[in-house]
N, C-alpha and C positions, 0 to 999 in steps of 0.2 A: 566785110573783109576782115581778116585777122589784124590786130593792132599790136605791133611789136612792143611799143612802150608800155601799153596796158598789160601785156603779158608779163613783163618784168615786174611791174608794180604789183600784180596779183601774187607773184612769188614772194615779194618783199613784204607784203601785208601780213604774212605770218601763217595763215592756215596751210597754204600749199607747202611752205617751207617745213612746217611741223610734220606734215605727212611724209615728205621726202626724208626728213631726219629720222622719223620712226621706222621707215622702211630700211634705212641704212644701219640702224643700231639695234643691238639685242634688247629684249624686253623680258621681264619676269611675269607679265600678265599672260596666263594660259590662253585666253581668247585671242589676244594680239599675236601670240606665238603661232597659233593655228592659222590665223589670217596671213601672217607673214610667210609661213611654209607653203600655204596654198598659192599665194601670189608668186613666190619664187618658182614653184613647180609649173604654173601656167606660163610664166615668162620663158622658162627653159623649153617648154613644149613649143612655144611660138618660134623661138630662136632655132630650135631643132629643124624647123621647116626650111631654114636657109641651106641646110645640107652642107655646112661649111667643111672645108678640107684643110689639113695642115699646110702652112706656108702661104695661105691665101690672104687677101686683103678685104676687109669688110668696113663699110661706113655705118656708123651709129648716128643717124640724123636726129638732133635733139636729144643728145645723150644724157643731159641732166647731170646727176651726181654719180653716174656710172653704174646704175643698178643692173645693166645688161652685160657689163664687162666680163664677169666671171664666166658666164655661159659662152660669150663670144671667144674668150681665151681658150676655153675647152675645145672650141671648134677649130680655130686657126693655129693654136699652139704657139710656142715661143718664137718659131720661125715665121709666123704670119704677122699681120699688121692690122691694127684697129685705128680708124680715123674717127674720133669723136667730135661732133660739132654742136656747139650751143652758144647762144648769145649772152647767157648769164655768167658773169665772172664768178659769182658766189657758188653756183653749182659746179662750175669747172674746177674751182679750188677744192671742193670735196672730191670730185672725180680724180683729180691729180693726187690727192692724199691717199685715196683708195688704191690707186695704181702703185704708189710708192710703198704702202704697207704690204702689198702682195708681191712686190718685186717684178711687176709687169713693166718691162722696158720697151715694149713694142706698141705703145699707145701714143698717138699724136693727137693733141687736143687743139681745136681751132675755135677761137672766140669770135663768133660771127653769126648773124642771122644766116640760116641755111641757104637762102637765095643768093647771098653775097659771098659765100665761102669760096675761097680759092683752094680747090681740092688738088693736092699735088700728085695724085696717082690715078691710074685707071683701076677701079676696084672690081672685085669678083662677086660682091653681094652688098646689099644695103638693108638696114633695119630702120623702121619708123615705129616706135613703141609708145603709145599714148601721146601722140603729137598732133592733135587735131588742127591746131593753128598752122602747123607746117604743111600738113597734107592738103589744107585748103588754100595754100599759097602757090599758085601755078608755077611761078619762077623758081620756088624752092624745089618742087618736084622735078621740074625740068633740069635744074642744076645737078641734082643727084643722079638722075637717069643718064644724062650725057656723060657722067663721070664713071659709068659702068661699062664693062666689056659686053659685047654681044653674048647673049645667053645667060648673063648674070641673073641671079635670083634676088627677088625683093620680097620682104615680108613687112606687112603693115598691120598693126593692131591698134584698135581704138574703140571708142564708144559710139553708138549710133542709136537712133530711135528704134524701138521695137515696133511691131505692128500697131496701128493706131488704137485698136481696141484694148491694148494692154495699158490702160491709163495709169495705174499705180506704178507699173514698171517704168513708164516714161517719166513720171514725176520723180521717181528715185534716180533715174538717169540724169535728169536735169539738175537735181539736188547735188549729185556727186560730181558733175562736170563743171558747174557754173563758176567755181572758184579757181578753175585751172584754164579754161578756154576763154577767149575774148569774142567768139562768135559761135552761134549754133547754125550758121549757114552751112548747107551741105550735110546736115546731120542724118539725113535719110540715106545718103549714098556718099560717104566721106571720101571714098577712093576714086571718084570720077575723074580727077585730074591725071590719073595714071593711064586711063583709057586713051588709046591712040599713041601712047609712048612705048607700050610694051607689046610683045608678041603673044603673050597669053596672060590670063588673069582669072583666078578662081577665088570666090568669096565664100566664107563660112560665117553665118550669123548664128549667134547663141545668146543665152542669158547667163551672166556670171555674177557671183556675189559682189555687192557694192560695199563701199567704205562705211556707209551708214546703216547697213543691214539690208535684207531683201536682195533682189536681183536686178541687174541693169542690162540694157542692150549693149552688146559687144559684137565685134566682127574681127575676123582675121583674113587678110588677103595674102595670097601667094602668087607672085607674078614673075615672069621672065622678060628680060629686055629683048 
């Protein structure tokens, strides 16, 4: 099972924090610039699957430093609302600063494990982006789903094992994920806790560039409550 305390410790150990900081800040390194642009483009593609509309409300479960906020803002507009949830005060401080720099006044940030969050609205959509520990916590998934209106769209993106015979790909997947997740339980089918809670669920599995080079196992789920 995921370990909330260990998850915070992993972030504070430095590697995960450095990755988040690099993703949030400009760089002069052409290779890193290319990776950054590619990562933003893929994130935007995933968020596009939420089909957000102006003036709607979206939950960003495990929002971290707010890397999804720009794309979510483009979807819901200034009349909409974003509820960002994260247990890390350090990451929420960066998310809050990001919102302030961009003048986004429609973002509410909740400092809480997702399973314990008191969500003050019934939302129209929910995003889980690279949040394996959260999607493998049944009460966290249940808390978000019950905070959504019927028909709400859910997008989940994360890492997973590739087919067993892709040994090098799975080694890279493990290498890339081990500093961020506290469990590899469910890594063959990370979205399983959504089944039975939603009316439809579609999965796309793919190989994506990893942080350390090569490709890693990745999935994108689009579901409806």
